[in-house]
KEFIBA-860207 format. One line per field, with one value per residue (C-alpha): residue number from 1; residue in one letter; x, y, z. Coordinates in Angstrom, 1 decimal. Layout:
% residues N
pos = (NUM, ...);
code = (A, ...);
east = (X, ...);
north = (Y, ...);
up = (Z, ...);
This chain:
% residues 221
pos = (1, 2, 3, 4, 5, 6, 7, 8, 9, 10, 11, 12, 13, 14, 15, 16, 17, 18, 19, 20, 21, 22, 23, 24, 25, 26, 27, 28, 29, 30, 31, 32, 33, 34, 35, 36, 37, 38, 39, 40, 41, 42, 43, 44, 45, 46, 47, 48, 49, 50, 51, 52, 53, 54, 55, 56, 57, 58, 59, 60, 61, 62, 63, 64, 65, 66, 67, 68, 69, 70, 71, 72, 73, 74, 75, 76, 77, 78, 79, 80, 81, 82, 83, 84, 85, 86, 87, 88, 89, 90, 91, 92, 93, 94, 95, 96, 97, 98, 99, 100, 101, 102, 103, 104, 105, 106, 107, 108, 109, 110, 111, 112, 113, 114, 115, 116, 117, 118, 119, 120, 121, 122, 123, 124, 125, 126, 127, 128, 129, 130, 131, 132, 133, 134, 135, 136, 137, 138, 139, 140, 141, 142, 143, 144, 145, 146, 147, 148, 149, 150, 151, 152, 153, 154, 155, 156, 157, 158, 159, 160, 161, 162, 163, 164, 165, 166, 167, 168, 169, 170, 171, 172, 173, 174, 175, 176, 177, 178, 179, 180, 181, 182, 183, 184, 185, 186, 187, 188, 189, 190, 191, 192, 193, 194, 195, 196, 197, 198, 199, 200, 201, 202, 203, 204, 205, 206, 207, 208, 209, 210, 211, 212, 213, 214, 215, 216, 217, 218, 219, 220, 221);
code = (M, N, E, I, L, F, L, A, H, I, I, F, I, T, A, S, T, L, G, A, L, K, L, G, K, E, A, L, M, S, C, I, A, L, Q, A, V, L, A, N, F, F, V, L, K, Q, I, T, L, V, G, F, N, A, T, C, S, D, V, F, I, I, G, S, V, L, G, L, N, L, L, N, E, Y, F, G, P, R, E, A, K, L, A, V, W, I, S, F, A, A, M, I, F, F, G, F, M, S, Q, M, H, L, F, Y, I, P, S, S, F, D, S, A, H, G, H, F, L, K, L, L, T, P, A, P, R, I, L, V, A, S, F, A, A, Y, F, I, S, T, R, F, D, V, W, F, Y, S, F, L, K, K, M, I, S, E, K, L, V, L, R, T, T, L, S, I, M, T, T, Q, L, L, D, T, I, L, F, S, F, L, G, L, Y, G, V, L, N, S, I, L, S, I, M, F, V, S, Y, L, I, K, L, S, I, I, F, I, S, A, P, L, S, S, F, S, K, K, I, V, K, N, E, K, V);
east = (13.3, 10.1, 10.5, 14.0, 12.8, 9.8, 12.0, 14.4, 11.4, 10.1, 13.5, 14.0, 10.6, 10.9, 14.4, 13.2, 10.3, 12.8, 15.0, 12.1, 11.5, 15.1, 14.5, 11.5, 7.7, 7.4, 9.6, 7.7, 4.3, 5.6, 6.8, 3.4, 1.6, 4.0, 3.6, -0.2, -0.1, 2.4, 0.2, -2.7, -0.5, 1.3, -1.8, -2.3, 0.8, 0.2, 3.0, 3.3, 4.7, 5.2, 2.5, -0.1, -1.2, -0.4, 0.1, 3.1, 1.2, 0.9, 4.4, 3.6, 0.4, 2.1, 4.9, 2.5, 0.7, 4.0, 5.0, 1.6, 2.2, 5.7, 4.2, 1.6, 4.2, 6.6, 4.5, 1.0, -2.4, -3.1, -0.2, -1.1, -4.7, -3.2, -1.0, -4.1, -5.8, -2.6, -2.3, -5.9, -5.6, -2.5, -4.3, -7.2, -4.8, -3.0, -6.3, -7.5, -4.1, -3.7, -7.0, -6.2, -2.9, -4.9, -7.1, -4.2, -4.3, -1.0, 1.1, 1.8, 5.3, 4.1, 4.6, 3.8, 0.1, -1.2, 0.9, -0.3, -3.9, -3.6, -1.9, -3.9, -7.4, -8.4, -12.0, -13.8, -15.1, -11.6, -10.3, -13.2, -12.9, -9.2, -9.6, -12.4, -10.7, -7.4, -9.1, -11.3, -8.6, -6.0, -8.4, -9.2, -5.4, -4.8, -7.4, -6.5, -2.8, -3.4, -5.6, -2.8, -0.2, -2.2, -2.7, 0.8, 2.9, 6.3, 6.1, 6.5, 6.9, 3.9, 1.5, 2.8, 2.2, -1.3, -2.2, -1.1, -2.6, -6.0, -5.9, -4.9, -7.7, -10.2, -8.6, -8.6, -12.3, -13.4, -11.5, -12.5, -16.2, -16.3, -14.1, -14.3, -17.5, -19.7, -16.8, -14.5, -15.4, -14.4, -14.0, -13.3, -10.3, -9.0, -9.3, -7.5, -4.6, -4.3, -4.3, -1.8, 0.6, 0.1, 0.8, 4.2, 5.1, 4.0, 6.0, 9.1, 8.7, 7.1, 10.0, 12.3, 10.3, 12.3, 15.2, 13.1, 13.9, 17.6, 16.6, 14.4, 15.9, 12.9, 9.6, 7.6, 7.4);
north = (-9.8, -8.9, -5.2, -5.0, -6.6, -4.2, -1.2, -2.5, -3.3, 0.3, 1.9, -0.5, 0.2, 3.9, 3.9, 1.8, 4.3, 7.2, 5.2, 4.7, 8.4, 9.0, 6.8, 8.7, 8.7, 5.4, 3.6, 5.2, 4.1, 0.6, 0.7, 1.9, -0.8, -3.6, -2.6, -2.6, -6.2, -7.3, -5.8, -8.0, -11.1, -10.7, -9.7, -13.5, -13.7, -12.6, -11.5, -10.1, -6.6, -5.3, -7.6, -6.8, -9.0, -7.5, -8.4, -8.0, -5.9, -2.6, -1.4, -2.0, -0.1, 2.9, 2.7, 2.7, 5.8, 7.5, 6.8, 8.2, 11.4, 11.8, 11.3, 13.9, 16.3, 16.2, 15.2, 16.3, 14.9, 13.6, 11.2, 10.2, 9.4, 7.3, 5.4, 4.6, 3.1, 1.2, -0.2, -1.2, -2.9, -4.8, -6.0, -7.2, -8.9, -10.6, -11.8, -13.4, -14.9, -16.4, -18.2, -19.3, -20.7, -22.9, -24.3, -26.2, -29.9, -30.7, -33.7, -36.6, -35.2, -31.8, -30.9, -27.1, -27.0, -27.5, -24.5, -22.3, -23.4, -22.2, -18.9, -18.0, -18.8, -15.9, -15.4, -13.5, -11.0, -10.2, -9.8, -7.5, -5.4, -5.0, -3.9, -1.5, 0.0, 0.6, 2.2, 4.5, 5.6, 6.2, 8.2, 10.3, 10.6, 12.2, 14.9, 15.4, 15.7, 18.2, 20.2, 20.2, 21.2, 24.4, 25.0, 24.2, 24.4, 24.8, 21.8, 18.5, 16.3, 17.8, 17.4, 13.9, 12.9, 14.4, 12.9, 9.4, 9.4, 10.5, 8.1, 5.1, 6.0, 5.8, 2.6, 0.9, 1.8, 0.7, -2.6, -3.5, -3.0, -4.4, -7.4, -8.2, -6.9, -9.7, -12.2, -11.2, -9.9, -6.5, -4.9, -1.5, -3.0, -4.5, -1.2, 0.6, -1.7, -1.8, 2.0, 2.3, 0.1, 2.1, 5.3, 3.9, 3.2, 6.7, 8.5, 6.7, 6.8, 10.2, 12.3, 10.5, 12.0, 15.2, 13.5, 13.5, 17.2, 16.2, 13.6, 15.7, 19.1, 20.4, 20.2, 21.2, 18.8);
up = (16.2, 14.3, 15.4, 13.9, 10.7, 10.6, 10.9, 8.2, 6.0, 6.3, 5.5, 2.5, 1.0, 1.4, -0.1, -3.0, -3.6, -3.6, -5.9, -8.3, -8.2, -9.3, -12.3, -13.4, -13.3, -15.2, -12.7, -9.8, -11.3, -11.6, -8.0, -6.8, -8.7, -7.6, -3.9, -4.3, -5.6, -2.9, -0.2, -1.3, -1.5, 1.8, 3.8, 4.5, 6.8, 10.4, 12.7, 16.2, 16.8, 20.3, 21.5, 18.8, 15.9, 12.5, 8.9, 6.6, 4.1, 5.9, 4.9, 1.2, 1.4, 3.0, 0.5, -2.4, -1.1, -0.4, -4.0, -5.1, -3.2, -4.7, -8.1, -7.4, -6.0, -8.9, -11.9, -11.0, -10.0, -13.6, -13.4, -9.9, -11.0, -13.9, -11.3, -9.3, -12.3, -13.3, -9.8, -9.7, -13.1, -11.8, -8.7, -10.9, -13.3, -10.4, -8.9, -12.1, -13.1, -9.6, -10.0, -13.5, -12.1, -9.7, -12.4, -13.9, -12.9, -11.2, -12.3, -10.1, -9.5, -8.3, -4.7, -4.8, -5.8, -2.3, -1.1, -4.0, -3.3, 0.3, -0.6, -3.7, -2.6, -0.3, 0.6, -2.2, 0.3, 1.6, -2.0, -3.1, 0.1, -0.4, -4.0, -3.1, -0.1, -2.0, -5.0, -3.0, -0.5, -3.2, -5.4, -2.3, -1.6, -5.0, -4.3, -0.7, -1.4, -4.2, -1.7, 1.0, -1.6, -2.2, 1.5, 2.8, -0.3, 1.5, 3.8, 2.0, 5.0, 6.8, 3.9, 3.1, 6.7, 6.9, 3.6, 4.3, 7.8, 6.5, 3.6, 5.7, 8.3, 5.4, 4.0, 7.5, 8.1, 4.6, 4.6, 8.2, 7.5, 4.0, 4.7, 8.4, 9.8, 11.1, 10.7, 13.6, 17.0, 18.4, 15.0, 16.5, 18.4, 15.2, 13.4, 16.2, 16.3, 12.5, 12.3, 15.2, 13.3, 10.1, 12.1, 13.2, 9.6, 8.5, 11.2, 10.1, 6.3, 5.8, 7.1, 4.7, 1.8, 2.3, 0.6, -2.6, -3.1, -3.4, -5.9, -8.1, -9.0, -11.0, -9.2, -12.2, -15.2);
């Protein structure tokens, strides 16, 4: 059941990212930032996929980077860099506002505060590691995708795939060591499984980026 939902999740996120591209760069930036925030929120839920332990956030991370590459492709690296800063600011805003929300003293009739407390109180190290890994890896992605665009200018799907694969390898390594090293055993095994799951998302979503050429007629803005 999880595997079917996982596939549907990938297709829906990719289609939504392409839909945002159709609406313009502002909509695509908003989609990138929203997925970055959702990735940090849904990382708390763990699921089982084909026998491996995974989280529900990986699809959002890949979707966010896919959107970043499409933004770079059709609107340039300057807009992509701006999207990284907007996404990072949105993540910081969500982090602060979620903690402020918890400071409110619930009334005697409230029944939701305990649930919010559990969901919105992640370990500070995990939160900082997530923010740092996202910011560094996405900044790298903007540069690396621009480099690939010059080297293999005619093959959108290939450079998108290579870019996201490299970016997510960097993201996985950074987050694992910054957030999990010394906390969990077999860190290399965790990194391997996490990256393997990300690769499965990339190999499904990246080829769908070819539809963007039908959505955007003018590649230069």
